[in-house]
Structures are given as C-alpha cells and as structure tokens.
N, C-alpha and C positions, 0 to 999 in steps of 0.2 A: 229586402227588396232587390239588392244586388244579386243575391244568390238565386232568387226567383228569375231574374232577368238572364242570368247565366244559364239557367236550365233551358231557356228558349233560344240559346245560341245554336247555330246550325248543327255542329257535331253532337252535342249532348241531346238535342231534340231528336235528331235522326236516330241516335242510338236508342232512345226511349221508344220511338215508334217501331224500330226493328225488334226490340225485345217484346213489345206488345204483340206484333204480328206473329212472332214465333210461338208465344204462349197460346195465342188464339188458334193457330194451326195445330198445336198439340192437343188442345181441348177438342177441336173438331175431329181430329184423328180418333180420340177416345170415344167420342159420341158415335162416329161412323162405325167403329168396331163393335160397339154395343148394338147398333142397328143391324149390322151384318150377322152377329151371333144370334140375336133374337129372331131375325128373319129366317136364318138357316134352321133354327129349331122349329119354327112354325112351318116351314116347308117340309121338313122331315115328318112332322106329325101329320100334315095334310096328305103327303104321299102314302104314309103307312095307313092312314084311314081309308084311302082309296084302295089299297092292296087288300086290306082286311074285309072290306065290303064287296062281296061277290056280285052284288046287283049293279054296282057302279061300272059304267063302261069307260074304257080308257080313251076311246076316240070320241071327239066332240068337245063340248064346252069345258069339261073337267080337265082334259089334256091341255087345251089352250090356256086355261087359268094357271095350271102348273107351269107351263112354259113361260108364261108372263111373270110368274113369281121367280123363276130361275133367272130370267133376264133382268129383273129388278135387282136381284142380288148381285149379278155381274156388274150392273151399272153402279151399285154402291161400292163394289170393290174397285172399279175404275176411278170413282171419286176419291176413294182412300188413296189410290196411287197418285192422283193429282196432288193431294194434300201432302203426302210424304215426299213427292218430288219437289214440291215447293220448300219443304223443310230442308232437304238436302242441298238444293242448288239456288234457292232464293229467287227462282223465276217460275212463272206459270208456263208449263210446257203445252204449247198450243196444239201439238199433235195429239196428246192425251185428251185434251178438252174436246177436240173434234171427233176423236174415236168414241168418246163417251156419249157425245150428242148423237152420233150415228147409231150407236147401240140403242139409245133411248128411242130414236125414231123407228128403228127396226122392231123394237118391242111393241111400239104403238101399232105398227102395221100388222104384226102377228096376232095381237089380241083385239083387233078391230071387231066390234060386235056385228052380229048378223044384221043385214040391212044397210050396212055402211056403203055398199056399192051404189045405193040410191042417193048418196051425197057426193056428187062430183067435186064440189068445192073442197071437201075434206081430203079426198083422194088426190086432187091436184095439188093441194097444199103440202101433203106428205111427200108427194113425188118431187115437188120443188125443193123441199128441205133436203131430201136425199141427194138430189143433184147438186145443190149448193154446198152442202157439207162435204160431199165427195170431191167436188172441185176445189174447195178450200184445203182439204187434206192433201190432194194431189199437188197443189201449188206449194204448200209448206214442205211437203216431202221432196218435191223437185228442187226447191231452193236449198234445202239441207244437203241433198246429194250434190248439187252444183257447187256449193260452198266447200264441201268435203273434197271434191275432185280438184277444185282450185287450190286448196291448201296443200294437197299432196303434190301437185305439179309445181307449186311455188317452192316448196322445200327441196324438190329434186333439182330445180334450176339453180337454187342457191348452192347446192352441193357441187353441181357441175361447173360453177364459175371458177376460173383459174385463180390460183393464189397470187397475190401481188407482192 
C-alpha cells in the first residue's frame, strides 16, 4: 500500500504521465506515417489511372478530386510535424496547428461541390474560419516576433552596461 501511495506522489506520477504521453505520440507518429504512405500510393495509382485513360479529362471534377487528395496528404504531413514537434519540445506549437487548420479550410474551399454557391451559410462560415484562423496566426506570429526582438535588445543592453 505504501508503494502504491508513493506511485501517486507528484514526481513519480508526473513521470508516469510524461512517459505515457511520449509513447502515445510515438504510436500516433507511426499511424500517421502509415496513413501518409497508403494515401500516397493511392494517389499515385489514381493519377496514373487518369493518365492511362485518354477519355478522362483533366479539367473538372477529376482534377479537383486529385487536388483535394494532395491537400489531404499535406494536412496529414502537417499533423505529423505537429506530433514530432511535440516529441522534440514537449509543447504543442500553436503556429503549426493554425497552419494545419488553414490548410484544411483551404482544402474544403477548393473541393466545394458544385452548387455550394447556393449555400450562403456555408460560404460565410468558411470565410469566417479563414479570417479567424488568419488573425490567430498573425497574432501568434506577431507575439513571437515581438518576444524575439525584445530578447535581442535586452541582451544588447546587458552587454552595453558598464562593468562595476
């Protein structure tokens, strides 16, 4: 019972949670890699099928579908970058998350089905998401640049102070 209670002391418990998080992030990385490889193979087969079929037209629905598949793979790669950045630094990088979300919204806009222009609520919602995510990205980026500039000037001031 004492050993069980010691396991739930702050430091051992936090160590256990951190090890669990790292193992889960590694598992997610492997799963995303499998998804990316399988998706890439499927995309290559799809594109080759379009090239071999002379009756298929490249402009229109087939091209939009292929572009949607490419963007889906890019989103999966960005999610993989998010997970690997978490493994490296133990923090979720909000810039990467916002860029991934922007890519996902851009994909949705590109692959909108015909007739979507008759749904103003959908278009307004997508526009609102683009503006909100862009503003969030700008704020995070602006704060990072401001912090970087402040840290550079602080170290320069410290260097210029006279010795005592």
